[in-house]
C-alpha positions as CSV (number, residue, x, y, z in Angstrom):
1,M,76.4,92.5,-54.2
2,D,78.4,90.4,-56.8
3,G,76.6,87.6,-58.5
4,W,74.6,86.7,-61.6
5,R,71.0,86.1,-62.6
6,L,70.9,82.8,-64.6
7,T,68.3,80.9,-66.4
8,E,67.5,77.2,-65.6
9,E,69.4,76.2,-68.7
10,Q,72.5,78.2,-67.8
11,V,72.5,76.7,-64.3
12,R,72.3,73.2,-65.8
13,A,75.2,74.0,-68.2
14,W,77.2,75.3,-65.2
15,L,76.4,72.2,-63.2
16,A,77.4,69.9,-66.1
17,A,80.8,71.6,-66.2
18,L,81.2,71.1,-62.4
19,V,80.3,67.4,-62.7
20,A,82.7,66.9,-65.6
21,D,85.7,68.7,-64.0
22,G,87.2,65.5,-62.3
23,R,86.0,66.0,-58.8
24,R,83.5,63.8,-57.1
25,A,80.1,65.5,-57.4
26,V,77.4,64.8,-54.8
27,A,73.9,66.2,-55.1
28,P,70.3,65.5,-54.4
29,V,68.8,62.8,-56.6
30,E,65.3,61.2,-56.5
31,V,65.3,57.6,-55.2
32,D,61.9,55.9,-54.7
33,R,60.2,59.4,-54.4
34,L,62.7,60.5,-51.8
35,L,65.4,63.1,-52.3
36,L,68.8,61.7,-51.2
37,F,72.4,62.8,-51.6
38,R,74.2,60.6,-54.0
39,E,77.3,60.8,-56.1
40,V,76.2,61.8,-59.6
41,G,77.7,61.3,-63.0
42,S,75.7,63.9,-64.9
43,A,73.9,67.2,-64.3
44,G,70.7,65.6,-65.4
45,E,70.5,63.5,-62.3
46,I,70.6,66.5,-60.0
47,R,67.3,67.7,-58.4
48,L,67.5,71.3,-57.2
49,D,64.0,71.5,-55.8
50,P,63.6,74.9,-54.2
51,H,60.6,73.7,-52.2
52,G,61.9,70.5,-50.7
53,R,65.0,69.2,-48.9
54,T,66.6,65.8,-48.8
55,R,65.5,63.0,-46.4
56,W,68.8,63.5,-44.5
57,S,71.9,65.6,-44.8
58,A,75.1,65.2,-46.7
59,K,77.0,64.6,-43.4
60,E,78.1,61.1,-44.5
61,F,80.3,62.6,-47.3
62,L,82.3,64.5,-44.7
63,L,82.0,62.0,-41.8
64,P,81.2,58.6,-43.2
65,A,78.8,56.4,-41.3
66,T,81.6,53.9,-41.0
67,E,85.2,54.3,-42.0
68,T,88.5,52.5,-41.4
69,L,91.0,54.4,-39.4
70,F,93.8,52.0,-40.0
71,S,94.6,48.3,-40.6
72,Y,97.5,46.2,-39.5
73,R,99.3,43.0,-40.6
74,Y,101.8,40.9,-38.7
75,D,104.0,38.5,-40.6
76,G,105.8,37.0,-37.6
77,E,108.6,39.5,-37.7
78,R,107.2,43.0,-38.1
79,V,103.9,44.8,-38.0
80,A,102.8,46.8,-41.1
81,I,100.3,49.6,-40.6
82,D,98.1,50.7,-43.5
83,T,96.2,54.0,-43.4
84,P,93.4,55.2,-45.7
85,S,94.2,56.7,-49.1
86,P,93.7,60.5,-49.4
87,P,90.0,61.4,-49.8
88,P,88.9,62.6,-53.2
89,E,88.3,66.3,-54.0
90,Q,84.5,66.7,-54.0
91,I,81.7,69.3,-54.6
92,L,78.6,69.0,-52.4
93,I,75.8,70.5,-54.4
94,G,72.3,71.4,-53.2
95,L,72.7,71.6,-49.4
96,R,70.1,73.7,-47.7
97,P,71.4,76.5,-45.6
98,C,70.7,74.5,-42.4
99,D,72.7,71.6,-43.7
100,A,75.6,73.9,-44.7
101,A,75.5,75.4,-41.2
102,G,75.6,71.8,-39.9
103,T,79.0,71.4,-41.5
104,A,80.3,74.4,-39.6
105,R,79.1,72.7,-36.4
106,L,81.0,69.5,-37.4
107,D,84.1,71.7,-38.0
108,D,83.9,72.9,-34.4
109,Q,83.4,69.4,-32.9
110,L,86.0,67.6,-35.0
111,A,88.8,70.3,-34.9
112,G,92.0,68.4,-34.8
113,D,90.6,65.2,-36.4
114,E,93.0,64.5,-39.2
115,L,90.8,62.3,-41.3
116,Y,87.9,64.8,-41.1
117,A,90.2,67.8,-41.8
118,R,91.6,66.2,-44.9
119,R,88.1,65.5,-46.3
120,R,86.8,68.9,-45.3
121,E,89.8,70.7,-46.9
122,R,89.1,68.9,-50.2
123,T,85.3,69.8,-50.2
124,V,83.5,72.7,-51.8
125,I,79.9,73.4,-50.8
126,V,77.2,74.8,-53.0
127,S,74.0,75.6,-51.1
128,V,70.5,76.3,-52.3
129,A,68.4,79.0,-50.5
130,C,64.9,77.9,-49.5
131,A,61.9,79.2,-51.4
132,S,59.4,77.8,-48.9
133,A,59.4,76.2,-45.4
134,G,58.3,72.8,-44.2
135,P,56.1,72.4,-41.1
136,A,59.1,71.2,-39.1
137,C,61.6,74.0,-40.1
138,F,62.8,76.3,-37.4
139,C,66.2,77.6,-38.5
140,T,65.3,81.2,-37.6
141,A,64.8,80.1,-34.0
142,V,68.4,79.1,-33.6
143,G,70.1,81.9,-35.5
144,G,69.8,80.6,-39.0
145,S,68.1,81.8,-42.2
146,P,66.4,80.3,-45.3
147,A,69.2,82.0,-47.2
148,G,72.0,81.7,-44.6
149,T,75.5,81.5,-45.9
150,E,77.4,79.8,-43.0
151,G,79.3,76.9,-44.2
152,S,78.7,77.6,-47.9
153,D,81.2,78.5,-50.6
154,L,78.6,79.5,-53.2
155,Q,74.9,79.8,-53.1
156,L,72.1,79.4,-55.6
157,I,68.9,81.4,-54.9
158,P,65.7,80.4,-56.8
159,L,64.0,83.5,-58.3
160,D,61.1,83.7,-60.7
161,G,61.9,80.6,-62.7
162,G,65.6,81.2,-62.7
163,W,68.4,81.5,-60.3
164,L,70.7,84.0,-58.6
165,L,74.2,82.7,-58.1
166,R,76.5,84.3,-55.6
167,P,80.1,83.3,-54.6
168,L,80.8,83.5,-50.9
169,T,84.4,82.4,-50.6
170,D,87.5,82.2,-52.8
171,R,86.6,78.5,-53.4
172,G,83.1,79.7,-54.6
173,V,84.7,82.2,-56.9
174,A,86.8,79.5,-58.4
175,L,83.7,77.5,-59.3
176,T,82.6,80.4,-61.5
177,A,85.9,80.9,-63.3
178,G,84.9,79.0,-66.4
179,D,82.9,80.0,-69.4
180,R,80.4,82.7,-68.3
181,A,79.3,83.7,-71.8
182,G,75.8,85.1,-71.6
183,W,75.7,85.4,-67.9
184,A,73.8,88.5,-66.8
185,V,75.1,90.3,-63.7
186,A,72.3,90.4,-61.1
187,A,70.7,93.8,-60.8
188,E,69.8,95.6,-57.6
189,Q,66.1,94.8,-58.2
190,D,67.0,91.1,-58.4
191,W,68.6,91.1,-55.0
192,A,65.6,93.1,-53.7
193,M,63.2,90.5,-55.0
194,A,65.3,87.8,-53.4
195,E,65.2,89.7,-50.1
196,G,61.5,89.9,-50.2
197,Q,61.3,86.1,-50.9
198,L,63.5,85.5,-47.9
199,R,61.4,87.5,-45.6
200,A,58.3,85.7,-46.8
201,V,59.9,82.3,-46.0
202,E,61.0,83.6,-42.6
203,D,57.4,84.7,-41.9
204,A,56.1,81.3,-42.9
205,I,58.5,79.6,-40.5
206,G,57.2,82.0,-37.8
207,A,59.7,80.8,-35.1
208,E,60.8,83.2,-32.4
209,P,64.5,83.4,-31.8
210,V,65.6,81.3,-28.8
211,P,66.9,83.8,-26.1
212,P,70.7,84.1,-25.6
213,E,70.4,83.1,-21.9
214,T,68.8,79.8,-22.7
215,A,72.1,77.9,-22.8
216,A,73.2,78.9,-19.3
217,A,69.7,78.4,-17.9
218,L,69.4,74.9,-19.3
219,A,72.9,74.1,-18.0
220,G,71.7,75.1,-14.5
221,R,68.8,72.6,-14.7
222,F,70.9,69.4,-15.0
223,E,69.2,67.9,-12.0
224,A,65.6,69.0,-12.8
225,D,62.8,66.5,-12.6
226,S,61.5,67.6,-15.9
227,W,63.9,65.3,-17.8
228,Q,62.0,62.3,-16.6
229,V,58.8,63.7,-18.2
230,L,60.6,64.7,-21.4
231,A,62.1,61.3,-22.0
232,E,59.0,59.2,-21.3
233,R,58.3,58.5,-25.0
234,C,62.0,58.3,-26.2
235,L,62.8,54.9,-27.5
236,G,66.5,55.4,-27.5
237,C,66.8,54.4,-31.2
238,G,69.3,57.0,-32.2
239,L,67.6,58.0,-35.4
240,C,67.6,61.7,-34.4
241,A,71.4,61.7,-34.3
242,Y,71.8,59.9,-37.5
243,V,69.6,62.2,-39.6
244,C,71.0,65.3,-37.8
245,P,73.5,67.4,-40.0
246,S,75.4,68.5,-36.9
247,C,75.7,65.4,-34.7
248,G,79.2,64.1,-34.8
249,C,79.5,61.5,-32.1
250,F,81.2,58.2,-33.0
251,D,82.3,54.9,-31.6
252,V,85.7,53.2,-32.3
253,T,85.9,49.4,-32.7
254,D,88.7,46.9,-33.3
255,D,88.2,43.7,-35.3
256,G,91.0,41.3,-35.8
257,D,93.5,38.8,-34.3
258,V,97.3,38.7,-33.7
259,F,98.0,38.6,-37.4
260,C,95.7,41.2,-38.9
261,G,92.8,43.5,-38.2
262,T,91.2,46.9,-38.6
263,R,90.2,49.8,-36.4
264,C,87.0,51.5,-37.5
265,R,84.8,54.3,-36.4
266,S,81.1,54.5,-36.9
267,W,78.4,57.0,-36.1
268,D,77.0,56.7,-32.5
269,S,74.4,58.5,-30.5
270,C,74.2,59.8,-26.9
271,G,70.6,58.4,-27.0
272,L,71.8,54.8,-27.2
273,A,72.1,52.7,-24.0
274,R,75.7,51.6,-24.8
275,F,77.0,55.0,-25.6
276,T,78.4,55.6,-22.1
277,K,78.6,52.0,-20.9
278,H,82.0,51.2,-19.4
279,A,83.9,48.0,-20.0
280,A,83.4,47.2,-16.3
281,G,79.6,47.3,-16.9
282,H,78.9,50.6,-15.2
283,N,76.8,53.1,-17.1
284,P,76.8,56.7,-15.8
285,R,73.6,57.3,-17.9
286,P,71.6,54.2,-16.9
287,G,68.2,55.4,-18.1
288,Q,66.7,57.2,-21.0
289,P,66.0,60.4,-19.1
290,A,69.7,61.0,-18.6
291,R,70.4,60.2,-22.2
292,Y,67.7,62.5,-23.6
293,R,68.9,65.2,-21.2
294,Q,72.4,64.9,-22.7
295,R,71.0,65.3,-26.2
296,I,69.1,68.5,-25.4
297,L,71.9,69.9,-23.2
298,H,74.6,69.2,-25.7
299,K,72.8,70.9,-28.5
300,L,71.3,73.8,-26.6
301,A,73.6,74.3,-23.6
302,W,77.1,72.8,-23.6
303,F,77.9,73.5,-27.3
304,P,76.7,77.1,-27.4
305,L,78.4,77.9,-24.1
306,E,81.7,76.6,-25.6
307,H,81.3,77.7,-29.3
308,G,78.9,80.6,-29.2
309,S,76.2,79.1,-31.4
310,F,73.5,76.5,-31.0
311,M,74.5,73.1,-32.2
312,C,71.0,72.5,-33.5
313,V,70.5,74.2,-36.9
314,G,66.7,73.9,-37.0
315,C,66.4,71.5,-40.0
316,G,63.5,69.7,-38.3
317,R,64.5,66.2,-39.5
318,C,64.6,64.7,-36.0
319,T,61.0,65.8,-35.4
320,E,59.7,64.6,-38.8
321,L,61.3,61.2,-38.6
322,C,61.1,60.4,-34.9
323,P,59.0,57.2,-34.6
324,V,57.1,58.5,-31.6
325,G,56.8,62.1,-32.7
326,L,59.2,63.7,-30.2
327,D,59.7,67.4,-31.1
328,I,62.8,69.1,-29.9
329,R,61.0,72.4,-30.0
330,Q,58.4,71.2,-27.6
331,S,61.0,69.7,-25.4
332,L,62.8,73.0,-25.3
333,A,59.6,74.8,-24.5
334,L,58.9,72.6,-21.6
335,A,62.4,72.9,-20.3
336,L,62.2,76.7,-20.6
337,D,59.0,76.7,-18.5
338,Q,60.9,74.8,-15.9
339,V,63.7,77.4,-15.8
340,A,61.4,80.5,-15.9
341,D,62.1,81.2,-12.2
342,A,65.8,80.6,-12.3
343,P,67.8,83.3,-10.6
344,T,69.2,86.0,-12.8
345,G,72.6,87.6,-12.6
346,Q,74.3,84.2,-11.9
347,Q,74.7,82.9,-15.5
348,P,78.2,81.7,-16.7
349,E,80.0,84.1,-19.0
350,Q,79.3,83.5,-22.7
351,A,81.9,81.8,-24.7
352,P,83.9,84.0,-27.1
353,G,82.2,84.8,-30.3
354,Q,78.5,85.3,-31.1
355,P,76.1,84.6,-28.3
356,P,73.6,81.7,-28.9
357,G,70.3,82.9,-30.2
358,Q,71.7,86.1,-31.6
359,E,71.0,86.9,-35.2
360,R,73.4,84.9,-37.4
361,K,71.3,85.6,-40.6
362,A,73.0,86.8,-43.7
363,A,70.6,89.2,-45.4
364,I,70.7,88.8,-49.1
365,S,71.2,92.5,-49.6
366,S,74.2,92.8,-47.3
């Protein structure tokens, strides 16, 4: 495999060159003892902690929490429409493999969205493989890996006080095109050590892969009584969607009068009461059970049946931060108990591509 084994000092020098190359650089920084993604002005601000992840993902730098779609002005004779300026080129540094995979899920959901596409085309992603697992991590259950490469252009792998650096795409190769004086090509034993580290983290996660038939089975339980039980504790606050790296739902609002105004879009959540409320007052999901069902089915049924992979990437943030302790893994387990006796041989055909639950892991040695 092509790549280099670098010291901490060499990685810091490389990061300094990236930050100074004129593109917006976004990376984890420490704010009030939390790791948060922020725009940085120097490599010294960047925290590449191999044993911790950020409070939430870098989703807002690809799909802002609120953004103007266009604004208008009317001078009495004609209407002028103003559209947003082109987004800056940017490098997202330090995403965990689950967060990088989340960007791939956003790509699927927002295909054809011009604003998102422009921002995504001007973004390069540098991920950091995980050296340990948190108690809520379960990427391996949904086809991911602590060193997964999906959505990444280049990856840093922590190893014995230093780093392995491996380009994954042409964009990643371009990030290493500068001064590489003193860089040591990674040896076979380096990749073998990294592979052993990966297996240890996977063992620590200890999550069994979700079976491929789960998506179709859940889809067939739309009317099951179990959703009432599953949603009893859900507050409908929407926090799970906001911290999720793969949730891409949004609302569009207009603010203005006859002379000027703006149209904006903002993050939304299928768990919120007004998400499906019609202008006439009717709400096809009038209660929290229907809304919680939508969240689970979207991530683990509808999306994988259409795109071939689970929408959930197993980062565990929704479980860690839920104010009432709802755990999507427990919800799935209860739902799977309810579908255990579902008839076989009547499942919908899988969507083209890789079946959900099938290994999507990228072994380091491959």
